[in-house]
N, C-alpha and C positions, 0 to 999 in steps of 0.2 A: 541445612536451611530447610525448614518445613514451608512449601509454598502453599498460600492461602488462594483459593481460585476467586474467592470474593474480592480480595486485596488486588489480584491482577486483573479483575474487570474493571474495577473502581479506579485504579491508577492510569491503564490505557484508555479509559472514557476520559479523563481530564486531558491526556495527552492529546488525545483526537481531537477534543472541543478547543485545545491550544492551537492545534494545527490549522482547524477551520478558520478561527479567527485571524491568522495570519495570512491564511492562503487564500480564503473567501472561494473556496470550489462552488461552481453552479451545478445544479443538477444535470445529470448525464455525463458530467467529467469524468474521468476514470482516475482512479487511484490504486496503485499498486501495494501490495502488503508482502513482504516476504518475514518470516517466522522462523527461528529454531526452538521448540518447544524443549529442547534439549539444553539450549543456552539458558532458557528462562528457569530451569531446573538446576542450574548451575553445573552442568555436564558439556562436555564438549559436543560442538555441533555434530548432527547426525549419529549420535550414540546412544540416545538416551530420549526418543520421542515419546510423547504423552498426549494422548487423544483427551485426557479430563482438562490439560492445560489449553489444549486447543478448543474446547467448548467454553472454558472461561474466557478466552480471549475474544470468541465468535460472539458472545453477549455484546461487548463492547463496538466491536466492528460493525455488528447489525443494527445496534441502535445509531450508529454514525452514518450509517448508510439510510436509515429511515429519516434522521434528522436533515440530511444535507441532499438527499437525492442523487449522489454520487454512485458510479459502477464502482464496486470493489472487485479486484483482482487479484488472485493469490498465487505468487510464485511458488513452484514446486522445487523440491531440490536438485542438485546438480546431477542424480540419477535419471532424472526425465529432463536433463539439458535446461532446466530452468523455464520450462515451459509454463503458461498460465491458464489457471480457471476462471473461466469468467462465463457470465451467462449468455447463452445462445442468442439473445435478443440484444444483447448489447455488442456483442460481435458483429452481428448484423449491421446495427445502427453506425458502428463504426467502420463498416467494411472489411474486418478483419477476416482475409481469405486465407488465412494460413494455418488452419486448423491442423493439428496432428491427432493421431490416435493413441491415446493411453487414459488410463482411468488411474487416479494417484491412490496410491497406498501408504501407510504410516513408513514404510521401509523403502519406499520406491515412489517417491513424490513429497512425503513429509507429512508428519500428523497435520499440521495447519491446514495445507492445502487438500487433504484427503477429507478432513473435517467439513472444510467449506464446499468441497466438492458433493458431499451427501445432503448439505443443507440447502443448497441452490435448487431453483425449480427446473431448470435444463440446462446443466453446465456442459460445457464443451473447454477444451484444450486447445490455445494459440501459442504459436511459437514464440512471437514477440508481438511488441505495441510500444508507443510511446504515451505515457501516462502523463496526467497533469500534475501530479504529486504521488507522494509514496511515505510508507511506513516499513522501515527495517527495524525488527526486533532480534537480537542476535547476531548482528554483522553478516545477513546473507546476501548481500551484494545485489542491491535491486538498482541500480545504477544504469545497468545495461536496459532497462526497461522505462527510463524517464526520457523526458524532452530534451532536448539538448543543454539548455541552460538551467540546471538545478540550483537552487537557493535553499542553503539549511535554513529550517525552522527551529527554534528554540523553545523549551517548556521546562518548566521546574522538575518535570518527571525525566529523570535521565537512565532509568532503566525500568525493566518490566520483569518483576522477579529476579533474578541475578542476570539477566540479557541487557546488552547495551541498546538502547533506545536512539534510531535517529529518523528525523522527521525531515519530509523535504516538500517544496511546491518547486513550479517550474515557471519561467516567464519567456515571453518572445525575446530575441534576439535584440539588441540594440544596433542599429547600422546606422551610416551616415557621417560619422565622424564629428568634429567639433562644432558643425554648423548647425547640425540636427536637432529638431525640436521633438520632444517626446510627450509632451502633456500640452494638451490645450490651456491656453492662457486663463487665469482666474476671471477676468472679466467677459471671455467668451470671444474676444476680439481676435484677429490673425494680423500678423505684422509681414511687411514685404520681406 
């Protein structure tokens, strides 16, 4: 199958807007991105990375970042232990003091993380974090970087190129059992 970069950008833009409609991310929140450009091409993860595909996807991710004000974080591949590319300013804002030393390359970090690293103003790598939501293109297993209660988000876009697409938001844990109240009553009053 011939991959059309413009179609990749268009499909991902649609999916990201669906994610935002359902997740309602606020400026400054973190969204983690895991991408296998190999899977987008229809190849096995980690075997055929493509910077051209990463560039097409970056266009959609960058637009999403500008529209929502979120911090995008790009997961590296397993060769860098799934470390995350993040702007230094965002790492400081979220007090992420687990910085690691590496520069992602297409064959050690992945094409998407490598491309993102080169587009960011002051990128750094951190070992882990807990994001407010995520985008997984090609089953890269971003769950380790999501907050504890992840909720799937559905979109009509099920794939980017040939890669399976999974979208997620997170929510706070519900505590307290059957007598707990989780929403303020519509009339604004509180009961005993």
